[in-house]
Each structure stands twice: as C-alpha cells, then as structure tokens.
C-alpha positions in Angstrom: -43.3 -252.8 128.4 -42.8 -250.4 125.6 -39.4 -251.9 124.8 -41.0 -255.4 124.5 -43.7 -254.1 122.2 -41.1 -252.5 119.9 -39.1 -255.7 119.8 -42.2 -257.6 118.8 -43.6 -255.2 116.2 -40.4 -254.2 114.4 -39.7 -257.7 112.9 -43.3 -258.0 111.8 -43.2 -254.5 110.2 -40.1 -255.4 108.3 -41.6 -258.6 107.0 -44.8 -256.9 105.9 -42.9 -254.1 104.2 -40.7 -256.6 102.4 -43.7 -258.6 101.2 -45.5 -255.5 99.9 -42.4 -254.4 98.0 -42.0 -257.8 96.4 -45.6 -257.8 95.2 -45.2 -254.3 93.8 -42.0 -255.2 92.0 -43.6 -258.3 90.5 -46.6 -256.3 89.2 -44.4 -253.9 87.4 -42.4 -256.7 85.8 -45.6 -258.5 84.7 -46.9 -255.3 83.1 -43.6 -254.7 81.3 -43.7 -258.3 80.0 -47.2 -258.1 78.7 -46.8 -254.7 77.0 -43.9 -255.3 74.7 -42.9 -256.5 71.3 -44.1 -260.1 70.8 -43.8 -262.5 67.9 -47.3 -262.2 66.3 -49.0 -264.8 64.2 -52.1 -264.9 62.0 -54.1 -268.1 61.2 -53.8 -269.2 57.6 -57.1 -270.8 56.9 -55.9 -272.3 53.6 -53.0 -274.2 55.1 -54.5 -274.5 58.6 -51.4 -273.3 60.4 -50.2 -270.2 62.2 -48.0 -268.0 60.1 -45.6 -265.4 61.7 -46.1 -261.8 61.0 -43.0 -260.6 62.8 -42.6 -258.5 65.9 -45.6 -256.5 66.8 -46.3 -254.0 69.6 -49.2 -255.8 71.3 -50.4 -257.1 74.6 -52.2 -260.0 76.0 -54.1 -257.6 78.4 -57.7 -257.1 77.2 -58.4 -254.0 75.3 -61.3 -252.9 73.1 -59.1 -252.9 70.0 -57.7 -256.1 68.6 -54.1 -256.0 67.3 -53.8 -256.4 63.5 -50.9 -256.7 61.1 -50.3 -254.4 58.1 -52.8 -256.6 56.1 -55.5 -256.0 58.7 -55.5 -259.6 59.9 -56.0 -260.3 63.6 -52.7 -261.1 65.4 -52.3 -264.0 67.9 -49.7 -265.2 70.3 -48.4 -268.6 69.3 -49.1 -271.2 72.0 -46.6 -273.7 70.8 -44.1 -272.3 68.2 -46.6 -271.7 65.5 -48.7 -274.9 65.6 -51.6 -273.2 67.2 -52.4 -269.6 67.8 -55.4 -269.1 70.0 -54.4 -266.2 72.3 -55.7 -263.0 70.7 -53.4 -260.0 71.1 -54.7 -256.5 71.8 -53.5 -253.0 70.9 -51.7 -251.3 73.7 -53.6 -248.3 74.9 -51.9 -245.5 76.8 
C-alpha cells in the first residue's frame, strides 16, 4: 500500500515543484524588466508629440515619486514609438 502511495504522490510532487519554480523565475524576470533603463519621453505641449529624453532609470511599477528628466519634466514610456506617451514612469525605490 505504501509503495502505491509513493508512486502516486511523487509525480504530483514533481509537477507542483516545477510549476512553483516556473512562477518564481517569471516573477524575478518581470521585476528585472520593469526596473531598468528605459527610453523615456516627455510630452511636448507646443508640438503635441512625445519627445525622447534618452535612457532613464525608471520603472512602470507604482511609486510615490514620479520619474523626471534633468529639466524636471515628468517622464513617460512611449506607447508606440513616440506618437503617444501615456504610461507614467516612477522612480525606482530601494
């Protein structure tokens, strides 16, 4: 009886452990992806376009501090190569 129980539980345990490892690895990759250098944009109200500010160390994860460029303009992530920039970027907090 014990032998049959081991044979039934071991494959299930392997599958559960594999799934848990996959989720943990994916969470780490997503965190690295969102906390990195990104191409930042600011919205130019005069020309009504998004202008690049260059690479900035910001994140899309919500924080209390908004990411700004050296001219103290709010920095956004471009949604479609600079045509619109509606995703606000936040400072990365340790």
